C-alpha positions in Angstrom: -0.2 0.0 0.2 1.2 3.3 -0.7 3.1 5.4 2.5 3.6 9.0 3.3 4.9 11.1 5.4 7.5 14.4 6.1 10.7 14.1 7.7 9.8 15.6 10.9 8.4 12.5 12.3 10.5 10.1 9.8 14.7 11.2 9.1 15.1 9.7 5.5 18.0 8.1 6.4 15.5 6.0 8.1 12.5 5.5 5.4 15.5 4.4 3.2 17.0 1.5 5.7 13.2 0.4 5.9 13.0 0.2 2.3 16.5 -1.9 1.7 15.5 -4.0 5.0 12.4 -4.8 3.1 13.3 -4.9 0.0 10.7 -3.1 -1.4 10.0 -2.0 -4.9 8.0 1.1 -6.5 8.7 4.7 -6.4 9.3 7.2 -4.3 8.9 10.6 -4.6 10.9 13.3 -2.4 9.0 17.0 -1.9 11.8 19.8 -1.0 11.0 23.5 -1.6 8.0 22.4 -4.4 10.1 20.1 -6.1 9.9 16.8 -6.4 13.0 14.0 -6.4 11.8 10.5 -7.6 13.5 7.1 -6.2 12.7 4.7 -8.6 14.0 1.6 -6.3 13.9 -2.4 -7.1 14.0 -4.9 -4.3 15.6 -2.4 -1.9 17.8 -0.7 -4.3 18.2 2.6 -6.4 17.6 2.0 -10.1 17.1 5.3 -11.5 16.2 9.2 -10.2 13.9 11.3 -12.0 12.9 15.1 -11.2 9.5 17.1 -11.6 11.4 19.8 -13.6 13.4 18.6 -16.6 16.5 21.3 -16.5 18.0 19.4 -13.5 18.1 16.0 -15.7 19.9 17.8 -18.5 23.2 17.9 -18.3 24.3 20.0 -20.9 24.8 23.3 -18.7 26.8 21.5 -16.3 29.5 20.0 -18.7 29.4 23.5 -19.8 30.0 25.2 -16.5 32.9 22.4 -15.6 34.6 23.4 -18.9 34.3 19.5 -20.9 32.7 21.1 -23.5 33.1 25.1 -25.4 30.4 27.4 -25.4 29.9 27.1 -28.9 29.7 23.3 -28.9 26.9 23.9 -25.8 25.2 26.7 -28.0 24.8 24.7 -30.8 23.2 22.1 -29.0 20.8 24.2 -27.7 20.1 25.2 -31.0 19.5 21.4 -32.0 17.3 20.1 -28.9 13.7 20.1 -29.4 10.8 17.8 -27.0 12.0 15.3 -28.8 16.2 15.6 -27.9 17.7 17.3 -25.2 21.0 19.5 -24.9 23.2 16.1 -23.5 21.9 14.0 -26.8 22.7 16.9 -29.1 26.0 17.0 -27.6 26.6 13.2 -28.7 25.0 13.9 -31.8 27.5 16.3 -32.7 30.4 14.2 -30.7 31.0 16.9 -28.1 31.1 14.3 -26.3 31.6 10.6 -26.1 28.1 8.9 -25.2 30.0 6.7 -22.6 31.8 9.5 -20.9 28.3 11.3 -21.1 26.7 8.2 -19.4 29.2 8.5 -16.6 28.9 12.0 -16.1 25.1 11.5 -15.6 25.2 8.4 -13.0 27.2 11.0 -11.1 25.0 13.6 -11.2 22.2 11.4 -10.1 24.1 10.2 -7.4 24.6 13.7 -5.8 21.0 14.4 -6.6 20.6 11.3 -3.9 23.0 12.7 -2.0 22.0 16.8 -1.9 18.5 15.2 -0.2 20.5 14.5 3.1 21.5 18.0 3.3 17.6 18.9 3.2 15.8 20.8 6.6 12.6 19.2 5.8 10.4 17.6 3.2 7.9 15.5 2.7 7.8 11.4 1.0 5.4 9.9 -1.1 5.8 5.8 -1.8 3.7 3.8 -4.4 4.7 0.3 -4.2 5.0 -1.5 -7.9 1.6 -2.2 -9.7 -0.2 -0.3 -6.9 -3.6 0.4 -8.4 -3.8 3.9 -7.8 -2.0 4.7 -11.1 -2.8 8.4 -10.4 -0.2 8.4 -8.1 2.8 7.2 -9.9 5.6 9.7 -10.8 6.2 10.1 -14.8 8.4 8.5 -17.1 11.9 7.8 -16.0 14.0 8.3 -19.1 16.7 5.4 -20.0 19.5 7.8 -19.6 18.6 8.2 -15.7 19.0 5.4 -14.7 22.1 3.4 -13.2 24.4 0.8 -14.6 23.9 -1.3 -12.0 21.5 -0.8 -8.8 22.7 1.7 -6.8 22.1 -0.4 -2.9 20.6 2.3 -0.1 23.6 0.8 2.4 26.1 2.3 0.3 24.2 5.4 0.1 23.4 5.6 3.9 27.0 4.9 4.5 28.3 7.8 2.1 25.9 10.1 3.7 27.1 9.4 6.8 30.7 10.1 5.4 29.6 13.2 4.2 28.1 14.5 7.1 31.4 13.7 9.2 33.2 16.0 6.4 30.5 18.3 6.0 31.3 19.6 9.5 35.2 19.5 9.3 34.4 21.5 5.6 32.0 24.4 7.5 35.1 25.1 10.5 37.2 26.7 7.5 33.8 27.4 5.2 31.2 28.8 7.8 29.8 30.8 5.4 29.1 31.2 1.7 30.1 35.1 2.0 34.0 33.7 2.7 35.7 34.7 0.1 38.6 32.9 -1.4 41.8 33.7 -3.2 43.9 31.5 -5.4 47.2 31.0 -4.7 50.5 31.2 -7.0 51.5 27.6 -8.1 55.0 27.7 -7.9 56.2 24.8 -5.8 53.1 23.2 -5.7 52.4 19.6 -5.9 50.6 18.0 -8.9 47.9 19.9 -10.3 44.8 21.7 -9.5 41.8 20.2 -8.8 38.8 21.3 -11.2 38.1 24.4 -8.1 41.0 26.2 -8.5 41.5 26.1 -12.2 37.7 27.5 -12.0 38.4 29.9 -9.3 42.1 30.8 -11.0 40.0 31.3 -14.4 38.5 34.2 -12.8 41.3 35.8 -12.1 40.0 37.4 -8.6 39.0 37.1 -4.8 35.3 35.7 -4.8 33.2 34.7 -2.5 32.3 30.6 -1.9 28.4 30.9 -2.7 29.3 32.8 -6.2 32.0 30.0 -6.8 29.7 26.9 -6.7 27.2 29.1 -8.6 29.8 29.0 -11.5 31.5 25.7 -10.6 28.6 23.6 -11.6 29.2 20.9 -8.7 27.0 20.1 -6.2 27.3 22.1 -3.1 29.0 19.2 -1.2 31.6 18.9 -3.8 32.3 22.2 -4.8 33.0 22.7 -0.6 35.2 19.3 -0.8 37.6 20.4 -2.9 37.8 24.0 -1.3 38.5 21.9 1.6 41.1 19.8 -0.3 43.1 23.3 -2.0 43.0 25.0 1.6 44.8 21.6 3.1 46.9 21.9 0.3 47.5 25.3 0.2 46.4 26.6 -3.0 43.6 28.8 -1.2 43.4 31.3 1.3 40.1 32.3 2.9 39.3 35.5 4.3 36.6 35.9 6.9 34.1 38.4 6.2 33.6 40.5 8.7 30.5 42.1 10.5 29.0 45.3 8.7 29.4 46.3 5.2 33.1 45.8 4.4 33.3 43.3 1.6 30.2 43.1 0.9 31.1 44.0 -3.1 32.6 40.9 -3.0 29.9 38.7 -2.1 28.3 38.1 -5.3 25.3 36.8 -6.3 24.3 35.2 -2.7 24.0 38.2 -1.3 22.2 40.3 -4.5 19.8 37.0 -4.2 18.9 37.9 -0.6 18.3 41.3 -1.2 16.5 40.5 -4.8 14.3 38.3 -2.4 13.3 41.2 -0.4 12.3 43.3 -2.9 9.8 40.4 -4.0 8.3 40.2 -0.6 7.8 43.8 -0.4 6.0 43.3 -3.6 3.6 40.2 -2.0 5.2 37.6 -4.2 5.9 35.1 -2.1 6.0 32.3 -4.1 9.1 33.8 -6.3 10.8 35.3 -2.7 10.7 31.8 -1.4 12.3 30.4 -4.7 15.0 32.8 -4.5 15.4 32.1 -1.0 15.4 28.2 -1.4 18.5 29.0 -3.6 20.4 30.5 -1.1 19.4 27.9 1.6 21.2 25.1 -0.6 24.3 27.2 -0.5 24.1 28.2 2.8 21.5 25.8 5.1 23.0 27.3 8.4 22.5 30.8 7.1 20.3 32.5 10.4 19.4 35.2 7.8 18.4 32.6 5.2 16.1 31.1 7.9 14.6 33.9 9.3 13.2 35.3 6.0 11.7 31.8 5.1 10.0 31.6 8.6 8.7 35.9 7.4 7.8 34.7 3.7 5.9 31.4 4.7 3.9 33.9 7.7 3.2 35.9 5.0 2.1 33.2 2.1 0.2 31.4 4.8 -2.1 35.0 5.6 -2.6 35.4 2.1 -3.5 32.0 1.2 -6.1 31.9 4.2 -7.6 34.3 2.5 -8.6 33.0 -1.0 -9.0 29.7 1.2 -10.6 30.3 4.4 -10.5 27.4 6.9 -14.5 26.7 7.2 -15.0 26.5 3.1 -15.1 23.0 1.5 -13.9 22.3 -1.9 -15.2 19.7 -4.7 -13.4 18.4 -7.6 -15.6 19.2 -11.1 -14.2 16.3 -13.0 -13.9 12.4 -12.8 -11.1 10.4 -11.7 -10.7 9.0 -14.7 -10.2 12.6 -15.8 -8.0 13.5 -13.1 -5.2 11.1 -14.2 -4.8 12.3 -17.6 -4.3 16.1 -16.8 -0.5 17.5 -16.6 -0.6 18.0 -13.2 2.3 16.6 -10.8 1.6 13.4 -9.0 1.2 15.6 -5.8 -1.7 17.6 -7.4 -3.7 14.6 -8.3 -2.8 13.1 -4.7 -4.8 16.0 -3.2 -7.6 16.9 -6.1 -8.8 13.0 -6.0 -8.9 13.3 -2.1 -11.5 16.8 -2.9 -14.9 15.1 -2.1 -16.6 18.5 -0.4 -16.6 16.5 2.3 -13.3 18.1 4.3 -12.8 21.9 4.7 -9.9 23.4 4.4 -8.9 23.1 7.7 -9.4 19.3 7.8 -7.7 19.0 4.4 -4.7 20.9 5.9 -3.8 18.1 8.9 -5.2 15.4 7.2 -2.7 15.4 4.0 0.8 14.3 4.1 1.6 17.7 2.3 2.5 20.2 5.3 0.4 23.1 5.8 2.0 25.4 2.8 1.9 22.6 -0.1 -1.5 21.8 0.8 -2.6 25.3 0.4 -0.6 26.6 -2.6 -1.9 23.4 -4.6 -5.6 24.1 -3.6 -5.1 27.3 -4.9 -3.5 26.5 -8.2 -6.5 23.7 -8.6 -8.8 26.6 -8.0 -7.5 28.8 -10.4 -7.4 26.3 -13.1 -11.2 26.5 -12.6 -10.3 21.7 -11.5 -12.5 22.7 -7.9 -15.7 24.8 -6.7 -15.7 25.9 -3.1 -19.3 24.0 -2.0 -21.7 26.1 -0.8 
């Protein structure tokens, strides 16, 4: 049977451990910051990874950021891509990258997508067993390129996550904030070649904040920080702690700009957009108290705004059949909630009766209402 919940009640590590021990097969959907990541489980192992955002799975931009392809090659592939061919597939067709190397790179990227889930402070999940009768809850079809050559053991995933948590604690002693500024040091006398993050820093040619460098480098946040920590120990870079106050703010790059943009959006009551901007900053700096405080303010403002549109005492009714709903372009979570709108539960009850959380439930109800898929019951 399907299983739903939030990470407030069941930690991701405990959830995956249970899937491994019971040898479950099916689709585990993990929702973080309004974005779904799908893990296709086979006999308790992870066979493939999908996403509600197709851009996360098309690695062309990441290949460019890591200088594995040229700007011209990327532009040509982008021009040739379309509904039937991704940018990555166009790169292979143009012989900009070897197919085997691309698949290896994609597998590494998929694994990093799984690892990033362990650093998400909040989230919810839904598991649909294989051959579940609730077909409308199934995730979008996962393409062949998003399968691992061999399923990844959940035990291996959990061991790597524990290792990364330990490493992260050491890394954060040197880089406690994305506002820390790093400098590339002269290479004279350095032992061995520099790692990719140092080469990127050297090519930029000036000191830059860690957050800005992560955005430009094309690595996962953890990998970028890991390489920076390695370079720091090798004395290939120097680190400047950003002092309190305004000094050094002109070097902070897009991280500071993103925070300022979020404040402007909040002032204009564009709370969904502000949330997305702040979620980007939170991915770079999950321990940032400033970002967390702004996220809480946005959430409170969103809830107030949503409850004005969706009064807690009102009930909603789905205006289509279950079969028609399954054919819509709604996401799995949206269909999940819409299927429960029989007019028998008011908004306040729905908020506590679904595993989606208060804010996501209200956002989905707003979308369904604006699309005229549901109506209020008189």
